[in-house]
gemmi code that builds the backbone of each chain (N, CA, C; Angstrom):
import gemmi

chains = {
    "A": [
        ("MET", (105.558, 53.865, 55.569), (106.485, 54.846, 56.060), (107.416, 55.362, 54.940)),
        ("THR", (106.894, 55.624, 53.792), (107.805, 56.085, 52.720), (107.849, 57.585, 52.732)),
        ("ASP", (107.044, 58.229, 53.481), (107.006, 59.681, 53.615), (108.343, 60.216, 54.115)),
        ("LYS", (108.882, 61.151, 53.386), (110.211, 61.738, 53.710), (110.235, 62.380, 55.102)),
        ("ALA", (109.161, 63.068, 55.457), (109.120, 63.747, 56.733), (109.192, 62.756, 57.882)),
        ("GLN", (108.509, 61.593, 57.686), (108.532, 60.630, 58.695), (109.850, 59.883, 58.756)),
        ("LYS", (110.511, 59.737, 57.605), (111.825, 59.101, 57.592), (112.839, 59.897, 58.381)),
        ("LYS", (112.753, 61.245, 58.217), (113.636, 62.154, 58.916), (113.519, 62.030, 60.383)),
        ("ASN", (112.420, 61.586, 60.856), (112.173, 61.692, 62.295), (112.417, 60.371, 63.057)),
        ("ALA", (113.237, 59.484, 62.542), (113.504, 58.246, 63.269), (114.943, 57.918, 63.344)),
        ("VAL", (115.346, 57.296, 64.485), (116.708, 56.925, 64.721), (116.759, 55.441, 65.112)),
        ("THR", (117.704, 54.722, 64.610), (117.927, 53.367, 65.144), (119.378, 53.299, 65.622)),
        ("ILE", (119.577, 52.628, 66.734), (120.890, 52.425, 67.260), (121.088, 50.905, 67.441)),
        ("VAL", (122.120, 50.350, 66.952), (122.477, 48.960, 67.229), (123.518, 49.016, 68.365)),
        ("LEU", (123.135, 48.506, 69.508), (124.193, 48.428, 70.572), (124.726, 47.007, 70.576)),
        ("PHE", (125.952, 46.878, 70.049), (126.613, 45.610, 69.941), (127.571, 45.408, 71.119)),
        ("SER", (128.131, 46.552, 71.592), (129.132, 46.429, 72.636), (128.448, 46.370, 74.017)),
        ("GLY", (129.142, 45.665, 74.925), (128.537, 45.440, 76.274), (129.199, 46.306, 77.376)),
        ("GLU", (129.944, 47.357, 76.962), (130.617, 48.080, 78.058), (129.824, 49.338, 78.446)),
        ("LEU", (130.114, 49.748, 79.651), (129.378, 50.909, 80.231), (129.550, 52.189, 79.389)),
        ("ASP", (130.757, 52.481, 78.999), (130.971, 53.737, 78.278), (130.197, 53.822, 76.981)),
        ("LYS", (130.157, 52.622, 76.267), (129.451, 52.621, 74.944), (127.941, 52.605, 75.161)),
        ("ALA", (127.492, 51.985, 76.242), (126.053, 51.982, 76.545), (125.612, 53.400, 76.868)),
        ("ILE", (126.429, 54.143, 77.637), (126.122, 55.550, 77.961), (125.991, 56.365, 76.627)),
        ("ALA", (126.952, 56.157, 75.753), (126.876, 56.902, 74.498), (125.576, 56.614, 73.777)),
        ("ALA", (125.166, 55.376, 73.714), (123.961, 54.961, 73.071), (122.748, 55.603, 73.701)),
        ("PHE", (122.704, 55.602, 75.058), (121.522, 56.115, 75.755), (121.475, 57.641, 75.806)),
        ("VAL", (122.643, 58.335, 75.777), (122.634, 59.771, 75.661), (122.038, 60.196, 74.301)),
        ("ILE", (122.463, 59.545, 73.248), (121.905, 59.868, 71.914), (120.438, 59.491, 71.835)),
        ("ALA", (120.046, 58.337, 72.402), (118.677, 57.884, 72.316), (117.760, 58.899, 73.033)),
        ("THR", (118.121, 59.304, 74.301), (117.266, 60.168, 75.028), (117.213, 61.596, 74.416)),
        ("ALA", (118.341, 62.041, 73.898), (118.342, 63.369, 73.254), (117.430, 63.357, 72.006)),
        ("ALA", (117.525, 62.306, 71.213), (116.688, 62.207, 70.021), (115.224, 62.061, 70.409)),
        ("ALA", (114.921, 61.296, 71.451), (113.537, 61.177, 71.894), (112.989, 62.530, 72.379)),
        ("SER", (113.888, 63.312, 73.035), (113.410, 64.650, 73.525), (113.082, 65.545, 72.299)),
        ("MET", (113.732, 65.289, 71.179), (113.462, 66.073, 69.948), (112.233, 65.579, 69.220)),
        ("GLY", (111.566, 64.586, 69.839), (110.356, 64.093, 69.184), (110.636, 63.060, 68.157)),
        ("MET", (111.833, 62.483, 68.108), (112.143, 61.487, 67.106), (111.775, 60.078, 67.643)),
        ("LYS", (111.453, 59.232, 66.725), (111.101, 57.845, 67.026), (112.434, 57.071, 67.183)),
        ("VAL", (112.650, 56.555, 68.332), (113.979, 55.885, 68.625), (113.847, 54.402, 68.897)),
        ("SER", (114.605, 53.610, 68.207), (114.657, 52.181, 68.485), (116.061, 51.739, 68.742)),
        ("ILE", (116.299, 51.011, 69.818), (117.657, 50.457, 70.070), (117.585, 48.960, 69.927)),
        ("PHE", (118.510, 48.441, 69.117), (118.606, 46.993, 68.954), (119.772, 46.484, 69.762)),
        ("PHE", (119.513, 45.568, 70.641), (120.558, 45.079, 71.492), (120.974, 43.706, 70.954)),
        ("THR", (122.243, 43.686, 70.522), (122.737, 42.396, 70.000), (124.076, 42.030, 70.643)),
        ("PHE", (124.301, 40.752, 70.661), (125.537, 40.217, 71.242), (125.858, 40.814, 72.577)),
        ("TRP", (127.051, 41.356, 72.797), (127.456, 41.849, 74.122), (126.519, 43.016, 74.529)),
        ("GLY", (125.939, 43.680, 73.561), (125.031, 44.764, 73.898), (123.893, 44.359, 74.804)),
        ("LEU", (123.508, 43.084, 74.739), (122.450, 42.551, 75.640), (122.783, 42.777, 77.073)),
        ("ASN", (124.039, 42.887, 77.414), (124.486, 43.106, 78.845), (123.734, 44.212, 79.528)),
        ("ALA", (123.463, 45.318, 78.717), (122.835, 46.465, 79.310), (121.380, 46.184, 79.720)),
        ("ILE", (120.731, 45.276, 79.070), (119.333, 45.089, 79.351), (119.070, 43.668, 80.055)),
        ("LYS", (120.117, 43.086, 80.564), (119.974, 41.815, 81.329), (119.425, 42.156, 82.679)),
        ("LYS", (118.583, 41.270, 83.190), (118.114, 41.411, 84.550), (119.203, 41.017, 85.597)),
        ("LYS", (119.170, 41.620, 86.677), (120.094, 41.241, 87.771), (119.750, 39.914, 88.304)),
        ("GLY", (120.746, 39.179, 88.669), (120.514, 37.867, 89.344), (120.521, 36.699, 88.399)),
        ("GLY", (120.599, 35.483, 88.954), (120.589, 34.266, 88.159), (121.902, 34.095, 87.426)),
        ("LEU", (122.897, 33.572, 88.146), (124.225, 33.439, 87.543), (124.303, 32.422, 86.410)),
        ("ILE", (123.754, 31.260, 86.712), (123.862, 30.190, 85.732), (122.664, 30.154, 84.807)),
        ("LYS", (122.916, 30.487, 83.566), (121.818, 30.518, 82.590), (122.284, 29.737, 81.330)),
        ("GLY", (121.310, 29.255, 80.603), (121.617, 28.527, 79.313), (121.373, 27.078, 79.480)),
        ("GLN", (121.458, 26.337, 78.361), (121.135, 24.947, 78.327), (122.329, 24.057, 78.434)),
        ("ASP", (123.337, 24.280, 77.608), (124.526, 23.374, 77.664), (125.639, 24.017, 78.435)),
        ("TRP", (126.748, 23.228, 78.628), (127.812, 23.715, 79.521), (128.557, 24.973, 78.931)),
        ("MET", (128.593, 25.061, 77.611), (129.319, 26.198, 77.022), (128.513, 27.453, 77.259)),
        ("GLN", (127.222, 27.381, 77.091), (126.354, 28.573, 77.356), (126.426, 28.968, 78.802)),
        ("LYS", (126.415, 27.972, 79.690), (126.451, 28.251, 81.075), (127.790, 28.923, 81.459)),
        ("MET", (128.847, 28.391, 80.885), (130.169, 28.969, 81.186), (130.237, 30.399, 80.716)),
        ("LEU", (129.730, 30.635, 79.454), (129.749, 31.975, 78.889), (128.935, 32.927, 79.761)),
        ("ASN", (127.777, 32.487, 80.247), (126.902, 33.380, 81.025), (127.475, 33.661, 82.415)),
        ("VAL", (128.240, 32.690, 83.007), (128.787, 32.961, 84.290), (129.996, 33.912, 84.113)),
        ("MET", (130.773, 33.707, 83.033), (131.983, 34.581, 82.847), (131.489, 35.946, 82.404)),
        ("ASN", (130.394, 36.026, 81.782), (129.898, 37.293, 81.270), (128.712, 37.772, 82.067)),
        ("TYR", (128.777, 37.551, 83.407), (127.621, 37.924, 84.246), (127.566, 39.449, 84.323)),
        ("ARG", (126.599, 40.069, 83.669), (126.508, 41.535, 83.577), (125.067, 41.982, 83.661)),
        ("HIS", (124.829, 43.176, 84.157), (123.553, 43.804, 84.038), (123.859, 45.297, 84.049)),
        ("ALA", (122.850, 46.209, 83.969), (123.114, 47.634, 83.823), (124.070, 48.154, 84.864)),
        ("LYS", (123.944, 47.670, 86.106), (124.781, 48.214, 87.213), (126.121, 47.489, 87.287)),
        ("ARG", (126.359, 46.561, 86.449), (127.589, 45.832, 86.520), (128.240, 45.712, 85.138)),
        ("LEU", (128.554, 46.851, 84.503), (129.165, 46.847, 83.248), (130.622, 47.310, 83.364)),
        ("ALA", (131.493, 46.733, 82.510), (132.861, 47.103, 82.531), (133.106, 48.331, 81.607)),
        ("LEU", (134.333, 48.812, 81.622), (134.678, 49.926, 80.669), (135.439, 49.326, 79.479)),
        ("SER", (135.334, 49.951, 78.333), (136.036, 49.466, 77.169), (137.539, 49.788, 77.276)),
        ("ASN", (137.826, 50.767, 78.095), (139.220, 51.235, 78.262), (139.398, 51.527, 79.769)),
        ("LEU", (140.603, 51.323, 80.205), (140.914, 51.591, 81.651), (139.958, 50.991, 82.644)),
        ("ASN", (139.604, 49.705, 82.356), (138.672, 49.032, 83.295), (139.352, 48.777, 84.653)),
        ("MET", (140.622, 48.505, 84.621), (141.405, 48.294, 85.870), (140.665, 47.408, 86.837)),
        ("MET", (140.262, 46.223, 86.332), (139.573, 45.218, 87.166), (138.375, 45.771, 87.949)),
        ("GLY", (137.672, 46.689, 87.365), (136.452, 47.216, 87.987), (136.623, 48.523, 88.694)),
        ("MET", (137.909, 48.964, 88.830), (138.113, 50.313, 89.440), (137.702, 51.427, 88.494)),
        ("GLY", (137.889, 51.197, 87.223), (137.522, 52.177, 86.183), (136.068, 52.548, 86.242)),
        ("PRO", (135.168, 51.559, 86.127), (133.728, 51.854, 86.151), (133.344, 52.542, 87.445)),
        ("MET", (133.948, 52.099, 88.541), (133.612, 52.696, 89.907), (133.939, 54.172, 89.888)),
        ("MET", (135.140, 54.483, 89.366), (135.583, 55.878, 89.337), (134.738, 56.719, 88.359)),
        ("LEU", (134.415, 56.131, 87.219), (133.608, 56.827, 86.242), (132.247, 57.157, 86.780)),
        ("LYS", (131.697, 56.212, 87.451), (130.372, 56.409, 88.110), (130.404, 57.556, 89.106)),
        ("MET", (131.491, 57.609, 89.880), (131.650, 58.736, 90.834), (131.738, 60.045, 90.089)),
        ("MET", (132.571, 60.014, 89.024), (132.804, 61.318, 88.239), (131.491, 61.722, 87.596)),
        ("MET", (130.721, 60.756, 87.119), (129.440, 61.080, 86.474), (128.459, 61.693, 87.492)),
        ("SER", (128.354, 61.056, 88.646), (127.371, 61.557, 89.629), (127.778, 62.933, 90.142)),
        ("LYS", (129.071, 63.245, 90.198), (129.566, 64.582, 90.561), (129.059, 65.617, 89.582)),
        ("LYS", (129.033, 65.242, 88.295), (128.601, 66.188, 87.264), (127.111, 66.011, 86.974)),
        ("LYS", (126.390, 65.265, 87.811), (124.960, 65.026, 87.674), (124.579, 64.386, 86.400)),
        ("VAL", (125.435, 63.539, 85.833), (125.027, 62.728, 84.683), (124.338, 61.546, 85.276)),
        ("PRO", (123.140, 61.200, 84.840), (122.419, 60.071, 85.448), (123.181, 58.771, 85.207)),
        ("PRO", (123.049, 57.850, 86.150), (123.660, 56.530, 85.970), (122.855, 55.738, 84.847)),
        ("ILE", (123.530, 54.659, 84.338), (122.944, 54.049, 83.176), (121.552, 53.458, 83.399)),
        ("ASP", (121.316, 52.954, 84.643), (119.987, 52.371, 84.857), (118.896, 53.449, 84.868)),
        ("GLU", (119.275, 54.618, 85.272), (118.321, 55.783, 85.195), (118.134, 56.207, 83.809)),
        ("PHE", (119.184, 56.190, 82.967), (119.096, 56.472, 81.568), (118.106, 55.527, 80.910)),
        ("ILE", (118.189, 54.246, 81.228), (117.353, 53.252, 80.643), (115.883, 53.618, 80.949)),
        ("LYS", (115.613, 53.945, 82.223), (114.247, 54.304, 82.608), (113.738, 55.576, 81.910)),
        ("THR", (114.638, 56.577, 81.854), (114.249, 57.809, 81.173), (113.949, 57.579, 79.685)),
        ("ALA", (114.823, 56.776, 79.015), (114.637, 56.489, 77.633), (113.265, 55.756, 77.440)),
        ("HIS", (113.008, 54.790, 78.326), (111.746, 54.030, 78.189), (110.541, 54.960, 78.385)),
        ("SER", (110.635, 55.871, 79.360), (109.494, 56.791, 79.583), (109.302, 57.777, 78.498)),
        ("LEU", (110.368, 58.023, 77.737), (110.253, 58.937, 76.545), (109.761, 58.206, 75.343)),
        ("GLY", (109.558, 56.905, 75.456), (109.025, 56.151, 74.302), (110.116, 55.468, 73.468)),
        ("VAL", (111.368, 55.417, 73.897), (112.402, 54.697, 73.188), (112.103, 53.229, 73.256)),
        ("LYS", (112.158, 52.535, 72.111), (111.837, 51.088, 72.095), (113.107, 50.268, 72.150)),
        ("PHE", (113.093, 49.209, 72.961), (114.214, 48.310, 73.124), (113.924, 46.991, 72.434)),
        ("TYR", (114.716, 46.636, 71.466), (114.511, 45.356, 70.788), (115.705, 44.419, 70.980)),
        ("PRO", (115.549, 43.277, 71.671), (116.614, 42.346, 71.791), (116.712, 41.480, 70.504)),
        ("CYS", (117.976, 41.114, 70.176), (118.234, 40.291, 68.990), (117.986, 38.830, 69.285)),
        ("GLU", (117.228, 38.201, 68.402), (116.791, 36.815, 68.608), (117.999, 35.864, 68.563)),
        ("MET", (118.782, 36.080, 67.529), (119.934, 35.145, 67.271), (120.932, 35.115, 68.458)),
        ("SER", (121.268, 36.330, 68.961), (122.252, 36.445, 70.038), (121.688, 35.716, 71.258)),
        ("LEU", (120.399, 35.954, 71.550), (119.802, 35.315, 72.733), (119.862, 33.774, 72.591)),
        ("THR", (119.515, 33.320, 71.433), (119.524, 31.823, 71.213), (120.908, 31.241, 71.356)),
        ("VAL", (121.903, 31.865, 70.757), (123.300, 31.405, 70.839), (123.744, 31.331, 72.334)),
        ("MET", (123.371, 32.397, 73.057), (123.826, 32.477, 74.463), (122.926, 31.705, 75.382)),
        ("GLY", (121.849, 31.129, 74.867), (120.941, 30.383, 75.721), (120.101, 31.243, 76.677)),
        ("LEU", (119.881, 32.489, 76.262), (119.069, 33.339, 77.112), (117.639, 33.494, 76.516)),
        ("ALA", (116.727, 33.932, 77.410), (115.340, 34.096, 76.918), (114.859, 35.469, 77.350)),
        ("LYS", (113.658, 35.879, 76.918), (113.130, 37.176, 77.245), (112.956, 37.373, 78.741)),
        ("LYS", (112.725, 36.296, 79.501), (112.595, 36.443, 80.943), (113.942, 36.844, 81.608)),
        ("ASP", (115.042, 36.679, 80.924), (116.330, 37.122, 81.472), (116.645, 38.541, 81.257)),
        ("LEU", (115.707, 39.223, 80.521), (115.931, 40.649, 80.172), (114.942, 41.518, 80.951)),
        ("ILE", (115.237, 42.845, 81.102), (114.431, 43.751, 81.841), (113.067, 43.862, 81.146)),
        ("ASP", (112.039, 44.246, 81.966), (110.673, 44.268, 81.435), (110.393, 45.341, 80.383)),
        ("GLU", (111.327, 46.337, 80.314), (111.088, 47.434, 79.370), (111.226, 46.988, 77.890)),
        ("CYS", (111.787, 45.760, 77.676), (112.040, 45.313, 76.309), (110.756, 45.018, 75.598)),
        ("GLN", (110.826, 45.268, 74.234), (109.762, 44.958, 73.364), (109.958, 43.508, 72.883)),
        ("ASP", (109.278, 43.188, 71.811), (109.441, 41.835, 71.225), (110.868, 41.555, 70.806)),
        ("ILE", (111.226, 40.287, 70.846), (112.506, 39.879, 70.378), (112.419, 39.812, 68.802)),
        ("ILE", (113.369, 40.454, 68.090), (113.282, 40.510, 66.673), (114.590, 40.014, 65.985)),
        ("GLY", (114.493, 39.930, 64.670), (115.645, 39.470, 63.885), (116.165, 40.567, 63.005)),
        ("ALA", (117.204, 40.224, 62.217), (117.919, 41.197, 61.433), (116.982, 41.844, 60.363)),
        ("VAL", (116.061, 41.066, 59.847), (115.164, 41.590, 58.843), (114.243, 42.687, 59.395)),
        ("SER", (113.728, 42.440, 60.577), (112.886, 43.436, 61.218), (113.718, 44.679, 61.547)),
        ("TYR", (114.967, 44.496, 61.988), (115.836, 45.614, 62.239), (115.988, 46.483, 60.965)),
        ("LEU", (116.291, 45.810, 59.858), (116.512, 46.536, 58.621), (115.263, 47.240, 58.169)),
        ("SER", (114.103, 46.673, 58.405), (112.873, 47.354, 58.030), (112.703, 48.665, 58.837)),
        ("PHE", (113.169, 48.704, 60.083), (113.183, 49.965, 60.788), (114.215, 50.922, 60.246)),
        ("ALA", (115.445, 50.334, 60.023), (116.590, 51.160, 59.637), (116.390, 51.832, 58.288)),
        ("LYS", (115.735, 51.131, 57.386), (115.623, 51.782, 56.058), (114.573, 52.940, 56.064)),
        ("ASP", (113.779, 52.991, 57.128), (112.899, 54.103, 57.233), (113.392, 55.166, 58.200)),
        ("SER", (114.617, 55.036, 58.674), (115.207, 55.983, 59.628), (116.336, 56.728, 58.937)),
        ("GLU", (116.522, 57.992, 59.314), (117.636, 58.689, 58.671), (118.903, 58.594, 59.448)),
        ("VAL", (118.806, 58.343, 60.744), (120.036, 58.238, 61.524), (120.075, 56.767, 61.987)),
        ("ASN", (121.104, 56.079, 61.605), (121.312, 54.700, 62.032), (122.723, 54.558, 62.604)),
        ("LEU", (122.823, 54.164, 63.837), (124.131, 54.104, 64.461), (124.468, 52.681, 64.953)),
        ("PHE", (125.728, 52.318, 64.873), (126.175, 51.004, 65.347), (127.255, 51.274, 66.392)),
        ("ILE", (126.927, 50.906, 67.614), (127.842, 51.214, 68.752), (128.365, 49.914, 69.399)),
    ],
    "B": [
        ("MET", (113.148, 93.067, 71.462), (112.478, 91.835, 71.902), (111.116, 92.168, 72.535)),
        ("GLU", (110.071, 91.474, 72.000), (108.749, 91.714, 72.556), (108.626, 91.228, 73.977)),
        ("ASN", (107.720, 91.804, 74.697), (107.529, 91.391, 76.097), (106.669, 90.105, 76.050)),
        ("PHE", (107.002, 89.213, 77.006), (106.213, 88.006, 77.140), (106.026, 87.637, 78.595)),
        ("TYR", (105.063, 86.823, 78.852), (104.714, 86.424, 80.205), (105.194, 84.945, 80.377)),
        ("VAL", (106.006, 84.748, 81.414), (106.576, 83.391, 81.636), (105.503, 82.537, 82.391)),
        ("SER", (105.110, 81.456, 81.792), (104.070, 80.595, 82.442), (104.696, 79.555, 83.398)),
        ("ARG", (105.938, 79.179, 83.069), (106.528, 78.103, 83.904), (108.031, 78.253, 83.856)),
        ("THR", (108.685, 77.981, 84.983), (110.137, 78.007, 85.023), (110.657, 76.588, 85.294)),
        ("LEU", (111.674, 76.205, 84.511), (112.287, 74.886, 84.650), (113.687, 75.144, 85.188)),
        ("ASP", (113.979, 74.591, 86.368), (115.310, 74.757, 86.915), (116.145, 73.538, 86.502)),
        ("ALA", (116.970, 73.774, 85.490), (117.809, 72.676, 84.998), (119.259, 72.838, 85.408)),
        ("ARG", (119.435, 73.689, 86.412), (120.810, 73.956, 86.813), (121.492, 72.744, 87.445)),
        ("GLY", (122.701, 72.520, 87.109), (123.441, 71.331, 87.627), (123.281, 70.158, 86.722)),
        ("LEU", (122.318, 70.137, 85.798), (122.139, 69.020, 84.892), (123.058, 69.161, 83.682)),
        ("SER", (123.530, 68.046, 83.160), (124.362, 68.140, 81.938), (123.722, 67.326, 80.828)),
        ("CYS", (124.243, 67.521, 79.668), (123.729, 66.896, 78.438), (123.438, 65.438, 78.607)),
        ("PRO", (122.309, 64.896, 78.188), (121.224, 65.544, 77.424), (120.016, 65.938, 78.304)),
        ("MET", (120.251, 65.928, 79.652), (119.120, 66.093, 80.520), (118.339, 67.429, 80.363)),
        ("PRO", (119.015, 68.557, 80.112), (118.249, 69.777, 79.928), (117.244, 69.699, 78.777)),
        ("SER", (117.643, 69.049, 77.673), (116.727, 68.874, 76.552), (115.579, 67.953, 76.904)),
        ("VAL", (115.906, 66.877, 77.666), (114.909, 65.949, 78.064), (113.858, 66.589, 78.969)),
        ("LYS", (114.400, 67.396, 79.995), (113.484, 68.029, 80.938), (112.678, 69.127, 80.250)),
        ("THR", (113.288, 69.789, 79.279), (112.541, 70.808, 78.525), (111.377, 70.180, 77.759)),
        ("ALA", (111.714, 69.047, 77.116), (110.667, 68.328, 76.317), (109.511, 67.986, 77.227)),
        ("LEU", (109.843, 67.392, 78.371), (108.793, 66.981, 79.301), (107.972, 68.142, 79.888)),
        ("ALA", (108.721, 69.250, 80.164), (108.036, 70.454, 80.671), (107.053, 71.052, 79.666)),
        ("LEU", (107.513, 71.166, 78.400), (106.694, 71.748, 77.369), (105.473, 70.855, 77.057)),
        ("GLU", (105.715, 69.557, 77.209), (104.581, 68.643, 76.955), (103.375, 68.938, 77.855)),
        ("ALA", (103.648, 69.361, 79.050), (102.604, 69.630, 80.056), (102.010, 70.999, 79.912)),
        ("MET", (102.534, 71.837, 78.934), (102.019, 73.202, 78.833), (101.167, 73.372, 77.626)),
        ("ASN", (100.465, 74.534, 77.587), (99.555, 74.839, 76.435), (100.285, 75.584, 75.333)),
        ("LYS", (99.681, 75.538, 74.157), (100.232, 76.265, 73.038), (100.338, 77.753, 73.311)),
        ("GLY", (101.456, 78.332, 72.976), (101.620, 79.770, 73.095), (102.194, 80.154, 74.505)),
        ("GLU", (102.216, 79.249, 75.413), (102.796, 79.543, 76.745), (104.358, 79.602, 76.653)),
        ("VAL", (104.945, 80.332, 77.593), (106.374, 80.536, 77.553), (107.032, 79.754, 78.705)),
        ("LEU", (108.066, 79.018, 78.409), (108.794, 78.307, 79.380), (110.182, 79.007, 79.572)),
        ("GLU", (110.498, 79.242, 80.846), (111.803, 79.814, 81.161), (112.708, 78.677, 81.637)),
        ("ILE", (113.877, 78.503, 81.075), (114.778, 77.436, 81.447), (116.017, 78.065, 82.103)),
        ("LEU", (116.294, 77.634, 83.355), (117.532, 78.130, 84.021), (118.545, 77.027, 83.907)),
        ("THR", (119.709, 77.337, 83.421), (120.762, 76.345, 83.279), (122.160, 76.938, 83.539)),
        ("ASP", (123.055, 76.114, 83.927), (124.435, 76.559, 84.040), (125.367, 75.730, 83.170)),
        ("ASP", (124.729, 75.010, 82.225), (125.477, 74.189, 81.301), (125.707, 74.942, 80.013)),
        ("PRO", (126.966, 75.330, 79.713), (127.205, 76.134, 78.551), (126.760, 75.512, 77.263)),
        ("VAL", (126.780, 74.142, 77.202), (126.342, 73.432, 75.984), (124.844, 73.690, 75.737)),
        ("SER", (124.060, 73.838, 76.843), (122.621, 74.036, 76.635), (122.329, 75.320, 75.893)),
        ("LYS", (123.260, 76.319, 76.063), (123.049, 77.560, 75.336), (123.004, 77.388, 73.834)),
        ("LYS", (123.775, 76.383, 73.382), (123.802, 76.101, 71.977), (122.771, 75.045, 71.608)),
        ("ASP", (122.661, 74.064, 72.491), (121.787, 72.890, 72.206), (120.293, 73.231, 72.257)),
        ("LEU", (119.878, 74.040, 73.245), (118.449, 74.242, 73.365), (117.854, 75.082, 72.218)),
        ("PRO", (118.535, 76.099, 71.654), (118.016, 76.763, 70.468), (117.881, 75.714, 69.304)),
        ("VAL", (118.851, 74.843, 69.144), (118.797, 73.856, 68.077), (117.638, 72.887, 68.360)),
        ("TRP", (117.495, 72.523, 69.646), (116.363, 71.653, 70.009), (115.007, 72.336, 69.641)),
        ("ALA", (114.888, 73.662, 69.948), (113.685, 74.383, 69.688), (113.373, 74.410, 68.154)),
        ("GLU", (114.445, 74.606, 67.392), (114.255, 74.625, 65.934), (113.819, 73.256, 65.424)),
        ("ALA", (114.436, 72.188, 65.958), (114.096, 70.835, 65.512), (112.689, 70.444, 65.883)),
        ("THR", (112.200, 70.935, 67.010), (110.856, 70.564, 67.451), (109.823, 71.567, 67.036)),
        ("GLY", (110.165, 72.684, 66.415), (109.210, 73.612, 65.891), (108.752, 74.600, 66.945)),
        ("ASN", (109.370, 74.657, 68.153), (109.017, 75.631, 69.129), (109.809, 76.916, 68.875)),
        ("THR", (109.349, 78.029, 69.439), (110.001, 79.300, 69.143), (110.952, 79.720, 70.254)),
        ("LEU", (112.143, 80.045, 69.849), (113.131, 80.613, 70.815), (112.847, 82.096, 70.894)),
        ("LEU", (112.558, 82.555, 72.105), (112.295, 83.977, 72.253), (113.522, 84.715, 72.679)),
        ("ASP", (114.277, 84.184, 73.585), (115.439, 84.945, 74.093), (116.433, 84.020, 74.802)),
        ("VAL", (117.706, 84.380, 74.802), (118.710, 83.720, 75.601), (119.443, 84.824, 76.349)),
        ("LYS", (119.413, 84.735, 77.679), (120.065, 85.716, 78.494), (121.180, 85.100, 79.322)),
        ("GLU", (122.245, 85.799, 79.509), (123.333, 85.236, 80.321), (123.857, 86.322, 81.185)),
        ("ASP", (123.830, 86.054, 82.509), (124.497, 86.995, 83.469), (125.189, 86.174, 84.529)),
        ("SER", (125.627, 86.848, 85.579), (126.403, 86.122, 86.636), (125.615, 85.006, 87.261)),
        ("GLY", (124.276, 85.118, 87.184), (123.364, 84.109, 87.785), (123.218, 82.866, 86.938)),
        ("GLY", (123.744, 82.877, 85.760), (123.585, 81.738, 84.884), (122.986, 82.050, 83.552)),
        ("ILE", (122.449, 81.030, 82.858), (121.874, 81.217, 81.538), (120.357, 81.036, 81.661)),
        ("LYS", (119.636, 81.938, 81.020), (118.177, 81.803, 80.993), (117.730, 81.725, 79.547)),
        ("ILE", (116.956, 80.705, 79.231), (116.456, 80.527, 77.884), (114.925, 80.540, 77.860)),
        ("TYR", (114.352, 81.293, 76.919), (112.923, 81.402, 76.877), (112.385, 80.790, 75.601)),
        ("LEU", (111.492, 79.824, 75.767), (110.877, 79.093, 74.598), (109.375, 79.288, 74.641)),
        ("LYS", (108.791, 79.482, 73.448), (107.329, 79.505, 73.353), (106.853, 78.222, 72.725)),
        ("LYS", (105.918, 77.642, 73.387), (105.398, 76.348, 72.836), (104.604, 76.527, 71.539)),
        ("ALA", (104.921, 75.781, 70.546), (104.228, 75.855, 69.241), (102.943, 75.007, 69.292)),
    ],
}
model = gemmi.Model(1)
for chain_id, residues in chains.items():
    chain = gemmi.Chain(chain_id)
    for i, (resn, *xyz) in enumerate(residues, 1):
        res = gemmi.Residue()
        res.name, res.seqid = resn, gemmi.SeqId(i, " ")
        for name, pos in zip(("N", "CA", "C"), xyz):
            atom = gemmi.Atom()
            atom.name, atom.element = name, gemmi.Element(name[0])
            atom.pos, atom.b_iso = gemmi.Position(*pos), 0.0
            res.add_atom(atom)
        chain.add_residue(res)
    model.add_chain(chain)
structure = gemmi.Structure()
structure.add_model(model)
structure.setup_entities()
């Protein structure tokens, strides 16, 4: 993939943050780019994994610290906080109402649309290991679990690389 | 502006960014080369975004019309 034309047509997004507003930003850009025929890959790392976690199963992980982290950070696409004005969950609830009023799709629908447009989801191996999570804890739309080197091999062939 | 025959109409009214582009991409995918898609929208951003989208994807922008009924954008599939 050293061809310039091909390089121009790819986007990578690193979703590091686990909040609803930032996940929406990532998925709006991802679906828009995919609609333009661009090859889009999203790398979910650290808190960013929240957006692609499966619903259910409160206690996950092997040791007590992992279990505690996963209980305290129990999140999935429909249960994400806001980075600002979270107001103990009132913020996301109000934002979701405001979004549906303006017919902006909810995040779980964005995930489905992105997937059907060919956007690839790559979970980060190191984050999963640290948190004691496995591929079975993530939604089925995910591709293989990869590491930083694989991410960089995608990024260096892409012209747009974002870290959210 | 040359006359053209509309093969398909996409009603994207009420949708906001980036869904008009997404729906346009999906609609054009199902059409044949040279056919014209009419897109109805009430999203002012689409008036700017869809011509840019057409240029980026190599499709031809034929016309953009705006009246009290909303915005109509005509794209020819490349």
